[in-house]
LOTORBA-322233 format. One record per residue: residue in three letters; x negated, y, z of N, C-alpha, C in turn. Coordinates in pm, whole numbers, plus 50000, padded with zeros to 5 digits. Layout:
LOTORBA-322233
ALAXYZXYZXYZ
...
END
This chain:
LOTORBA-322233
MET560005708697825561345702297811562555711797836
SER563595706297834564685714397846565915708897911
THR566825714097966567925704798017569115708997940
THR570125703397970571545707697880572535705198002
TYR573595717997971575125714098064576505716597984
VAL577525710598012578555713297944579505714897995
GLN580185729797887581405734797972582395733497903
ALA583755731497941585055732797833585585745797841
LEU586225752697767586405766297703587805765197667
PRO588935768997784590085775597755590035785197649
ASP589565792697666589255810097594588105809797555
VAL587855809097403586755810497385586195824997357
ARG587315835197338587205846397298586265852897453
GLY587175850097573586235854997645584735849797699
ARG584705839897650583065832997707582325838297576
MET582725842297464581775846397367581515859397378
SER582215871097476582485883497512581405881297627
TYR581375875897675580475875597802578895870597733
THR578635859497627577535860097600577135870897514
GLU577885876597468577615890897388576975901297494
PHE577815907197554577315915697680577195915597819
GLY577455901897834577225898898018578235900798096
GLU578035905698202579405911398305578955919598408
GLY579695924198464579485934698546578965950698524
LYS577585953198581577075964298546576505961398400
ARG575695951798387575185949498273576215952498126
ARG577375946298163578375946398061578645962398008
ARG578755969498106579455980998122578105991898030
ASP576715988498103575725995898019575635991897873
HIS575645978797834575565976097680576875982597633
LEU578195980297668579415988597594578946005797601
GLN578376012497692578236025297703576866027497599
ASN576156020097588574716021097515574806016897392
GLY576256010397347576336003297194575065991597187
THR574955985297284573895973997248574695959897287
ASP573755949797305574195936397341572795930997408
ARG573285917497455572305909997515571795897997408
ILE571935896197300571735889897192570585888897136
ALA569605877697170568215875797126568505871596995
ALA569125863596933569525856196822570335849996789
GLN571305849096672572645839996677572665834196529
MET573495824296530573675816396385574895809496392
GLY575435804896328576725796496310576915794696155
ASP578215785896167579075780996051579995792995959
MET580255803296050581525813295997580485825095960
PRO581115831695881580385844095817579855855995901
SER581015854296000580365865996125580995858896257
ARG580565864696380581075860596533582245861896549
GLY582825873496496584535875296495585145866696429
GLU584625860996297585455850796214585595838296299
PHE584425836496384584405823596449585435822896596
ILE585335836496651586065836896758587775836696722
ALA588045841396594589345839796567590155823096488
TYR588855819296432588895804196382589425795996537
CYS588685796896652589005791396775590245794596833
ASN590625808896807591885810996886592895805596801
GLY592955808396677594045800096578593945784596553
LEU593315775496671593415764596658594925762196722
HIS595295768796803596375765396881597855762596776
ALA597535766096659598465765496565598245750996510
VAL597175745796511597025736296470597585720796574
HIS596745726196676597255716796796597925722096917
PRO599245723996881599965727096983599665726397150
ASN599335710897158598995707397303597485707197302
MET596815714197272595235716597307595225724497430
VAL594105718997570593955728497619592625738197622
ASN592085731097540590385740297541590245744897366
GLU590005756997366589905755697261588055755697199
GLY587425752597282586195750697214585165743297343
TYR584165740697347583175735497451581435742197431
GLU581255747497531579885753097503578925741097594
LEU577585743197525576355733197550575295746597548
ARG574975743697690573775755697750572715746597722
VAL571745752697674570345745997657569155755997718
SER568335749797796567325759697867566105749797837
TRP565275761097807563995753797777562835758197892
ALA561605752397930560715759398016560175771397981
LEU559215778198031558575788597999557445783597957
ASP557025771197979555395766197907555805760097761
GLU556925762597749557325753097618557875763897520
LEU558975770797529559025779097454558855796497510
ASN557865803597457557855816697494559025827297482
PRO559455831797578560855842997561560265855897442
GLY558755860997492558335870497368557785865697249
ASN558145853997225557685849597053558965849996997
PRO559355855496902560215855496817560655843496777
ASP559235837096706559085821196653560145810796729
ASP559705810996858559875801096980561435803196970
VAL561955817896974563495818996987564145812196862
GLN563495816896765564285809296626564305797296629
ARG563085789796703563105776196713564145766896810
GLY564475773896899565195770997001566715771996931
MET566955781996869568325785796802568475775996705
GLU567635770796606567805759996518567865744596618
HIS567345744596720567465731196780569195728796837
ALA569325739796902570845741996949571545737896830
TYR571695743196705572425745396601572425727096569
LEU571355721296574571215707196493571805697496620
LEU572065705196714572455692396869573785693596845
CYS574375706996803575625707396778576515696196688
HIS575605698396568576375688196458575675671296472
ARG575085670596594574365660396588575795653096678
LEU576065660496755577155654096865578675655696763
ALA578495662496729580245670796652579905671796514
PRO579625663696408578935665696253579925675396202
ASP581525674596238582315680396123582965688496190
SER582435697896294583345706996376582155723596368
PRO582685732596313582525743596348581535752096475
CYS580585755496498579855762996593578825771896579
TRP578505780996689578165793096694577065791596795
VAL575655799196789574785796296883574385810996932
THR574045814997026573455827897070572435822797172
MET571435829797137570375830397200570195843097320
HIS569445838597421569335851597550567935844997619
VAL567415855997622566165855897697565705862797833
ASP567155869497845567445877697976567905869498113
GLY567685860798114568595851798244567475853498334
GLU568165849198478567215850298611566195846298587
GLY565825833598544564515825598517563645832398429
GLY564495840198339563805848998201563355837498082
CYS564025823798094563405816197989564105816597863
VAL564105811797774564755809797649565755798497692
HIS567155803197620568005792997667569385796997571
ALA569925788997524570955786497403572335785797454
HIS573415793597392574595790697443575165786397320
ALA575675772697294575915768097184577675765697182
THR578375769097109580015768597099580455762797004
ILE581225750297069581455740196937583405738696932
ALA583605747196841585315744196829586115732796819
ASN586725733796897587945716796927588355715396811
HIS587975715996681588275707696582587775700396500
ASP588205688596437587245680596350587565682296203
CYS586935685996101587655694296023587435678095909
ARG587085668495959586925655595863588215649495911
THR588465647096019589515640496076590905645996113
GLY590675661496159591875666296152592265669796309
GLN591315659096401591655659996551590865666096615
VAL591045670496760590175675496846589125666696879
ILE588235671396902587055662296951586685661097097
ASN585205655797110585375653497263586025637897306
LYS585925631097167586185617897229585605603297113
ASP585225594297145584905584397095583085588597015
ASP582755591896876581965598296863581485612396855
THR582795620296898582025633096913582315636197083
SER582105629497129582135626897292581175638397359
LEU581125645397427580415656497513580275652497619
PHE580495637497664580105635997782578515641797837
ALA578335645497947577005651897988576035645097977
PRO575925627998010574475620897955574605617797842
ARG575545621197762575395613797592574695630197565
VAL575055641697576574555655197543572865653697584
GLN572545650297705571355649897745570335640097670
ALA570965629297669570255619097551570175622997403
VAL571385626797367570755630897220569755643697199
ASN570185652697300569075662797338567665657997334
ASP567565649997437565995642397411565525636297310
GLU566425629697231565995624297100565705635297001
LEU566415644996987565945657296868564895663696943
SER564435666497065563375670897129561835662797089
ARG562345652497095561385639597058561015643096870
GLU561975644796849561875646996676560905659196632
TRP561335668596753560865682796699559455683796783
GLY559065672796880557775672296909557785681497040
LEU558725680097102559035688997243558965679197371
SER558705680997449558495674497566559975670997649
VAL560565659197705561535658897762561275653197937
ILE562235652898004562045647498113562115635498170
GLY561075631098210560615615598254559775613298135
ALA559245603698178558135596698095558635588497968
ASP558385591697850558725585197715558235566597758
LYS558855558397666558435545097664557435545397561
ASP556245537397571555375541097438555935527897373
LYS555855533097237556485524097148555325515697092
SER555545501897081554455490397077554685482296946
THR553665476296886553955469396759553505455696808
TRP554075443096752553585431496755552235429996749
ALA551735436896662550015435296616549225438696748
GLU549835449996807549135457696950549895448497065
LYS550685440797054550915433497196550185420797205
ARG550215416097067550105398297083549035393797169
ASP547745402397172547105397197235546855397997381
SER548205406397419548505407797550548925394397633
PHE549285385397549549915370797546548715359297574
GLU549015351097685548125340097648547995335497528
HIS547155326197460546715319397342547845306697314
ASP548165301697431549305289897409550585292797482
SER550745303197495552195311797537553295307697459
PHE554685305497523555735308797432555565319997377
ASP555465334597474555885342397382555075346897262
ARG553645342997284552895345597139553475333197041
HIS553485324397083553905313996937555505321396904
LEU556435323897002557785333296969557515342896837
GLY556475351696908556275366196848555755363596708
ASP554885351596699554305351496555555525345196449
ALA555945338896523557265330296394558285340296388
VAL558315350896454559515360796414558855372896327
ALA557545376096382556525384296277556255378296131
LYS555935366296129555745360295995556985358195930
ALA558125355395998559295354695911559885366995862
ARG559505378195917559955394495885559215397895777
ASP557465394795783556715397095693556875393195566
ASP557435384195555557495371395418558815372095373
ALA559675379595417561385382295381561325394395312
SER562215393995227562605405195141563805412295182
ASP564855411795259565505417395326566325407395438
ILE566925414895529567675412695631567925395695654
ASP568695395395502569745381495506568315368895490
ASP567045372895415566175363795408565825363295525
PHE565775374395608564645371095742565535362995818
LYS566775362595862567495354395900567375338895881
GLN567185334695737567075325995693565715319695751
ARG564375328395719563235324095746563185319995919
LEU563785324195975564245323696158564555310396141
ALA565535306196085566245292296067565325280396065
PHE564425283895934563805274695904562685271895980
ALA562175283496086561105285096150561465275096315
GLY562815275496318563495269396437563795281096535
VAL563985289796480564125302996557565875308596527
THR566315308296653567725314896647567655328096704
LEU568375335096624568715351396657570095354696714
ASN570225360196852571045362096903571265377096880
GLU573145381496903573095395296855574185398696977
THR573725406997031574645412497148575225428497174
SER576175429997197576645444797183576725450197336
LYS576635461697362576825465897547577135481597481
ILE577645486797609578025497297614577165507797726
ASP576615514897715575745521397793576285532097877
LYS576495529598005577375535898115577245554398130
LYS575885555298091575325568498114575985573797963
THR575805574197878576235577497766577445573397696
GLY578335563197704578975558597656578875552297505
GLU577595553797471577275548097343577215532997348
LYS577695529397212577735513197199576385509297130
SER575725499297167574425496497092574395481397084
VAL573595476296986573425463296939571885457796957
GLY571905447897060570675443397077570485427397037
TRP569215423996993568875411496979568145402397049
SER568075388897061567635380697123566855369797072
TYR565725365397069565375349797005565285339697097
ARG565465328997042565685316997090564955304497023
MET563745298897083563285286197013562765276997114
ARG562745265097076562455252297164560665256197216
ASP560325253797325559245256897383558585242697382
GLU557445242697309556705228197274555215231597325
TRP555165238197424553565240297462553665244397616
GLY554805246697689554995243197829554935229397873
PRO554525229297988554685216998097555895212998038
LYS556905215198019558485209898026558875215497875
ARG559295206197791559875208997675561345212997718
ARG561645225997650563125230197669563115242197591
THR564305244297562564605255797473564765271797540
ARG564105279297527563865294097580564275304797504
LYS564315316197564564905329397494563965339797521
ARG563885350497460563285360397503564215375197403
ARG563975385597487564795396397412563865402697322
ALA564205407797227563235413097163562765425097178
SER563055434097259562285443697319561345437697431
ASN561235428697457560475423897557558955412897462
LEU559135415797348558055411397285557515420697203
ALA558475433097132557655443897074558745450097020
ASP558545465896999559545472396948559765471896789
ASP558905466796761559055466396584559645451996535
LEU559925443996641560645428096629562165432896683
THR562325444996733563955447196786564805448796640
LYS566155447796647566665449296569566755461496444
GLU566665476896550566065487596496564965488596399
GLY563815480796444562375477996453562635472796290
VAL563175461296297563345451196175563955458496028
GLU565285468796104565705471495969564975483095928
ARG564135492295998563395499995956562105496795898
PHE561905484195921560505478595814561005472895692
PHE562225469895688563105467395538563465479695484
GLU563915489495536564085499195504562945508095395
GLU561635509495508560525514795447559855504795342
LYS560165491095328559875483695224560265482595125
GLN561955485095119562785485294990562315500594908
GLY562115511095029561735524294979560355522994911
GLN559255515194967558305515194880557975510094728
GLN558885495894728559375489794596560025497894512
THR560755506494551561555517994456560755524994407
ARG559665530094506558735542394445557865537794340
GLU557465523094370556295517194312557205513094127
ALA558465511694146559125507394017559475521193929
LEU559465529294037559475546193947558095547293866
GLU557345544693949555795549393894555295537893791
THR555375525793826554925518993739555615510293605
SER556945509893633557745501593536557795507193397
PRO557185500293283557595506593175559145507593119
VAL559035516392999560565512892959560115501292862
PRO561145494192828561045476892772561275480992614
LYS560765473292568561115472192398562525471692364
GLN563035476492264564215471692197564385456892178
ASP565665451292242565995436392238567225433692130
SER567215426192061568145422991981568965416692024
GLN568895409392138569815402892217570905411792286
MET570105427792337571165430192389572245438992345
VAL573455439092417574815440792368574715456792411
GLY575255465892340575515480592380574315486592368
MET573205484992319572085495492299572035503892203
GLU571505517892238571615528692153571185523792040
ASP571405530491951570605527891807569255536291835
THR568125528291828566585535391791566185540491670
GLN567005539991578566385539991431566535556991413
GLN566355566391461567005580391433565395584191388
ASP565545596391289564645602391255563675614591328
SER564315618791415563675629191486564625630291682
PRO563535632891721563855638191863564685646191883
ALA565225655591787565975664991829567475662391795
GLN567605649791742568895641591699569565638491801
HIS568735636191936569685632692044569665640592119
ASP569515656292078569785663792159571435665192223
SER572365664792115573665662692131573945653392269
ASP573035640292275573455633392388572955637492526
MET572245647692500571125651192629572375657892740
TYR572275652992878573245661592988572255675893010
GLU573355684092991573055700293041573585700893187
PRO572715706593234573575711193389574395722293400
SER575175722193478575905735393509575905743593639
GLU576605752693669576435761093780576595750493885
SER577775744193902578125733994012576885721494045
ASP576285721993898575015710093934574025720693984
VAL573835732793927572555743294027572855742194134
ARG574385744094221574705745194339574505734494409
ASP574665722394377574715710094436572975706994438
MET572225709794374570945705694368570095714194454
ALA570645729294458569635738294529570435734094730
SER571425728894702571955725094841570995715194879
ASP571175705094822570305695694839568595696394864
LEU567855703694803566765706694803566705717694947
LYS567545722194967567585733495079567475724295228
SER568325708995212568135706295346567345696795356
VAL566445691595212565135681095270564085691795303
TYR563845703895246563305715695276563315718195455
ALA564695719995484564825723495612564505710295708
ARG564755700195658564355685795744562995687495763
ARG562405690995635560825688195664560335700495743
ARG560545707895757560105720695820560005719495935
LYS561375712395983561635710296153560515696296176
SER560445691396112559785675496129558005679196152
GLU557775691596106556255696996095556495708396210
GLY557585707096290557625717196375557455735996363
MET558095736796241557785751696158559405755896135
HIS559745766296187560965773096134561285773596024
ILE562585772695984562915772695852562735783595765
ALA563305795495821563215807595737561565809395679
GLY562135815495531560725817795444561375819895306
GLU560355827195224560795829695115561075814095039
GLN560885805395014560875793394942562665789294990
TYR562805792795141564405785695187565435796295133
ASP564905811995151565815823595123566215821894942
ALA564955815594873565245813694712566185802194684
LEU566155790294753567145780294759568455786194827
ALA568475791794919569715797994933570425804594838
ASN569655813294785570355824294678570775815194551
ALA570105804494539570445799894429571745789394453
GLU571905784594574573125777694588574455791394599
ASN574075799794682574985811494667575325814194532
ASP574795818594476574845825894322573875816494212
PRO574245807094199573985797494063573785802893952
GLU574465812293922574365820493764572985823993732
ASP571905830093806570855834793777569425823493763
ALA569995815093840569365803093866569575792493769
LEU570665791193694570915783093588570285791493443
ALA570335801393469569995810793317568305803293320
GLN567665809193457566335800793448566105790493405
LEU566855782193482566265767193462566385760393279
ARG567555770893212567935767793074566815772693026
ALA566185784393025565175795792964564005783292974
ASP563515775993093562445769793095562425753393018
VAL564195750793039563995737592956563995743692811
GLU564445753092731564425755192652563205757092551
ARG562085760392654560575765292580559885748092588
ALA560335739092730559925732092732560415720892595
ARG561585723792573561985715392449561475716592339
ARG561165731292297560455729892167559085725292185
GLU558445726092309557105721492302557235703292325
PHE558225698892351558315682292371558725677392233
HIS559385682192145559855672992005558945673191941
ASP557815678791931556355677591832555655668791958
SER555765663292086554745655392145554895640792112
LYS553465632292127553825619692123554705613992209
GLU555105621992332555925616092429557375610592361
ALA557455624492252559015620692202559175611892122
ARG557855607092039557885595091976558045587492019
ASP557605581092159557435569192233558805567592263
ALA559455581892332560735576292354561615574792295
LEU561285575392139562575570192053562535554892065
LYS561315548792078561065535992064561755526592211
GLY562045533992279562475526392411564305521192417
ALA564345517492496565985507892482566835521192491
CYS566685531892531567865542092594567075554492574
PRO566745555992400566195567692373566565582892420
SER568175583792477568435597792489568245598592666
LEU568315589592743567775589492868566165592492880
ALA565505581892790563965586692780563765602192740
MET564185606192609564285618392610564395630692739
GLY565445628692753565855636392896564555635693026
PHE564385622893034563405622493138561695630193098
GLY561365631792991560285633392904560355651092941
LEU561605653392876562285665792867561795677693010
TYR562625671693104562605675993235561405674893292
THR560645663793258559495662493332558525672593298
LEU558275676393123557585685093107557945699593142
ALA559315702593169559985715193230559525715993369
SER559175708393446558875707193597557545713293625
ARG556735708693521555395711993499555125724793484
THR555935733193392555535742093298556455755293331
GLY557805751193408558285763393452557725775293526
THR558605788893487557735799093579558285801293708
ASP559725795893745560095796493874560485786293967
PRO559495788394086559475773394173560785769794177
VAL561895775294206563335766194242563425759094094
SER563105768993993563695762293865562705746793824
ARG561295749993885560595737893874560835725993951
MET561405728594082562145715194163563295709794098
MET564125723694044565255715993951565125709293838
SER564035710993767563775703293654563445691793731
ASP562095689093791561715677793863563225666993911
MET563925674293983565245664394020565645659793915
MET566065667393797566705662193666565845653493621
ALA564515652793606563735644393579563785631293639
ARG563725627893763563945619993857565495610493858
MET566415620193831567825616093804567655605493658
PHE567035616993571567235602793423566215592393444
ARG565265595493514564295580193534565335569093616
MET565675576293691567145566793812567815560993690
MET568615567793580569275561393504568925552293416
MET567625556793352566895544593280566715532193357
LEU566215531093466566065518593561567505512493549
GLN568615521093599569805512893611570475509393486
PHE570185514993389570675511293230569985497993225
MET568605493693198567875484593207568785473093290
GLU568815476493405569035467193510570695462393492
ASP571465472593411572595466393387572575459093273
GLN571725459293163571605452893064571375437893087
ARG570215436693166569615425893206570735416993275
ARG571605423293389572765416693434573895413193324
ARG574095420793247575125416593112574385405293069
MET573225402693030572735391992958572755377493047
GLN572255380593147572735369193270573975365293319
GLU575085374193307576295371093292576785365793170
ASP576375370993037576715362292920575955346392911
ALA574725347393000574265333092979575065322593044
GLU575345326993168576035320393291577465318893223
ARG578175325693174579715322493094579325316692986
ARG578325314792932577935304592795578095290992873
LEU576785289392949576785277593052577945274293118
TYR578805282193139579915277593206581015267493128
GLU581045277092988581795272592872581405259392839
SER580105258892833579755242492787579965231292880
ARG579415235492967580025225393091581635222893108
GLY582635232593076583565231693060584135225592973
ASN583345223092831584095216392721583205200392745
MET582295199592797581585185992856582755177092910
TRP582895185193063584255181493130585355173893066
ASP585875185692948586895180092915586725169792814
ALA585615168092728585475155292661585025141792739
GLU584805143392843584825130592948586075127992998
LYS586855138193014588385136693048588935125092944
ARG588815132492828589535125492714589225114692698
LEU587805110092724587005096592703587685085292789
LYS587745091492900588385085293028589825078993008
ALA590605090792914591665087792911591865079092806
ALA591225079392712590775070192597590795056192652
GLU589855051092738589535040592806590605034492888
GLU591735043792938592495040193018593445037292940
ALA593655043692820595055039092723594515026592673
LEU593455022292617592685009292558593164999292665
ASP592785001592797593094990592875594454987192882
ASN595144998792891596544994892927597284983392816
GLU596684988592709597254982692592596974970392571
ALA595444964592594595044951392631596114945792722
ALA596094952592833596924946592934598314939592899
ARG599164948292800600264949492758600344935192637
THR599314937092603599174926392478599304910292525
VAL598024910792638598404898592672599164893592757
LYS599814899892833601124898792910602274897892797
HIS602144901592696603564897692575602864882392569
ARG601854879692487601554869592440601464854292557
GLY601474857492666601774848492786600154842592787
VAL599504848592759597914844592806597214851792931
THR596574842193013596304845993148594774854593134
PRO594694864693254593334871993219592154858693170
LYS591894847593232591324836593226590874832293121
MET592144826693058591824821392910591554836192818
GLN591794848492849591494858592745590264859292783
GLN589614861592858588104860892874587134849192815
THR587804837192833587594823692778587444824992639
ALA588324832392560588424834092422587634843092352
GLU587414853392409586184864392416585154860692416
ALA584524849792518583294844392489583304834592371
THR584154829692366584084818892248583704824092101
GLU584444837292102584484842792007583014851091964
ARG582204853992085581174856592032579744850392036
VAL580134835692053579254824992077579434822391881
ARG580834823291851580974818591711579984828491643
ASP580234839191653579414850391597578324850191573
GLU577534846491729575974843191697575284833191617
ASP576264821591621575664809691575576154811191391
LYS576834818491355576814824391206576074831191183
TYR575414840691256574374851591231572894839391248
LEU573014832991304571754823191330571524813591173
GLY572794809491130572924799391032572394807390932
GLU572824822990878572534826590784570914830990774
END
């Protein structure tokens, strides 16, 4: 478990000097021996000195600023992080660094690790600069609040993600499938939970879920509140339905959290995110490339003789692309390592960092692997099949980079080739979806135009009938014939015509 403490820093330089050398006799000894008390450190600036200079220079940006920064102190129990284990110290440093960016995502920070405190425990001094690089404002307000209860709450949340313990008992997460049998068979809670769970399981998204709730006679209420301890705004759900099973027929409600965690707002949203992700993965894995449709507008010509003729249309990565891909891969790798409870540093992480900082070598290796794959791919059956698809250039790119991801000689190059292949696959799916949407829009436009023509014809017919009626009325009035006389004359004329027809 870990505890947190927040301290405002009017002078960052003085505090950073303390975290580097200490104070009193300890400070004098370190200065005399050329040593320091830092067990490990990391931050968002090239060096510790540059971070200090950055914080001192903030007065020019914020003349009325009182504090140059804020320090978060995070301490871990001896039975959780061992001060004698460098891996535990590294883990604590990464935890403190992530905590800073959870609290103030766009502010530079610097983390200093100590193991020489009075209790001998691992603890971090994490200094956050009092400047938001995105908004240009100072921090410690709104969503960058460093209110002590919020800091502790975010630290506990991060600890749970990392598999570390927190102070106080954690609430066990529950699902409706687990809690359903805890309610009586004919109880209101069980009927309500079943109705909500069925609507969620049958729905395709949140909007569909709400419609299905309404069809089932369940009303969803959404309320907002601000936590007095953390200052954070939260949104909660409650469900309302008529109780037809109790002794008294009435409308009752239950908070979603009292039913089950997977029926709360967060639980339902997470359910649909996972469902959408599963559908996307299945579409990428199983959806075939459709054949050429003569009705599709804007399709690429598929009557090429050779796959090589599509090379000029194929996207080639640049240094900036390699830098971006390496950065994304590094972030995903770091997140995965942290979720597994392992520290980030390693050969693969270093290789990705080098590719991000110096993309020229990585780009050269990627191009070499792709060129080898290109020569092999042009003579393959996959290349000939790609030419028969609706978008051959994208299909060629997908097949080429897929092969390069399997045969590349360098791990970083293989990962980047795999990213490129997935990008081409997503572009193919988007291309086909755009074509389907355009065809649907064309059909709807033609239907609308035909309806418009029909409506215009009906209007013209109605106007013609009114014109005939008006003309008939004017004729009758001009001759001095009453409507009754006109009707009698018309009836007599019809009878005369019938007699003439029968006589013939």
